[in-house]
N, C-alpha and C positions, 0 to 999 in steps of 0.2 A: 692769951689768946692761943690755939693748941697749934703745933706745925704742920702746916701744908705739905705731903710730900708731892712730887710731879705727877704719879702714878694717878692719886687720886683728883689733883687740881686737872688731869686731862680726861676722866672718867668725866669728873662735871663738867668740864668744857662738853663734851661728845652731847649732853642733853641740850647744850647751848646753841649747838651745832644742828641737831634735829631739828630745834626752834627755825633757826636761820632758813633752811632747807625748808623746811614748813611756809614761811615766809615768801620765799621765791615762788613755789610753785601754787601760790594766790595771787601773784603779781606784785606783789609786794617788796618791800628792800630787805635784802637777806642780811638780818643782826637777827641774832637770839641772843639769850637771856637766862639765866638762874638766879636762884638767892635761896644757898643754904646757911641754915642755924650753925651755932657755932658746934654742936655733935655731930653737925654733915646730913640732918638731914634737910632733904629738898623741901624748903617753905613753900616758893612756887617757881612758874616757869613762864615765859614769854618771847613774842617776836614782835618787833616793828610792824606795826599795823595801822599807818601812817593811812596808805592806800587804800586798803581795803575797808577801814572805817570810816576814812573820809576826815580824820581827826590828828592835825600835826601834833599834838601830845602824846599820843602811843607812840612811845620809842620802845627798843626791848627791856631795856633796865625798868621803865617805868611800869611795863606790862607785869615783869616777873615780880616786882615791888609791890602793884596790886593783887594779883595772886596769890600772894604771902599772907596777904589781912592784914588783920593788926597787930603788932607785936609789941609787948610790954616795952620792949629796949631792941634798938637793931647791936647795940656793942656784940661783937666776936662773931658776927655775920660776914655773911661771903656775897659776893655778886661777884659772878660768872657771867662772861658778856663775850661775844664772838669780834668785837672788833673795841678798840680803845676807846671809851665813852664820852660823847659830847661834852660843851659845857652843862649842858641841861640836865643830861644826866649825873655827870660831876657833880653835883649842885645836891641832886637828888641824895648821891652818896654821904656828901658833907651833912648835910640837913638833917637826917633820922643818924647818922654816926655809925652806916656800917664802916666794918673795921678790915674791909680785905677787900680787893677787887682782883679777880683774874681776866687777864685780856687775852685773848686770843690770839689777836694781832694789832701792831698799829704801825703797819706799812704803809697800807692804804688811804690811813686815815690817822693823823696823831691829835687824838682830842685833850681831853684835861686832865690824862692820868699823870704828868708831872705836878699839875700844882695839887693834887690828892697828895700825891707822897710828901708834898712839903709841908700839909697840915694834916700829916700822921698817919695816913691809909696806908697800910702794907701794900704795894700794887707786886703782882706778878702776873710778867708779858712772856707768853707760852712760844712766840712767833712760831703758832703753827701753820703749815702750807698748807692746808683744806682751806683753813677761814681767811686764808690770804687772796688764794685761787678762785672762794665764790666770791667775796668783792671785786675782784679785778674783773673777773665774768661782768658780774653786774655794771661796773662803773662803764666798762666801755659798751653793753649793750645799751645801756639806761640813762647816759650820760645827765641829762634833766632834770630827769626824777633824783639823781643823786644828790646833786645842787640844790635842789627844791630841799633835800631830807637834811643836807647840812648847813641850812638857809644862808645860798647863793645866790 
């Protein structure tokens, strides 16, 4: 797998952050994601659409994965997400052999990324203040919706 420099990781995170902001503007949970091929090509992007679609399975990572369409293999791909992936999305990463996960922030929610790392997935946490600010504001203004999203 190709080395990922911080400038590229942050540029890719910018796409995921656009998706998160779009979801927030639609009244949804502000988490965005993008899936990149080993050569850096954008395969798919998406946002959490649980509220908009009334579908509890449409998390940002699953939306980006679906938008990417069928791939012969996911080895060498990178999932970029604004927030540490929940157990559901972490399972998707493991199930399909996605090689790397770039996380905007893991302070407001610490999902399954430690488990992914224990199973050989490269984890890059960027500690992005913008991602954290968007989530903190959402969690403060929509605590019930946030709890629903994470299954509490």
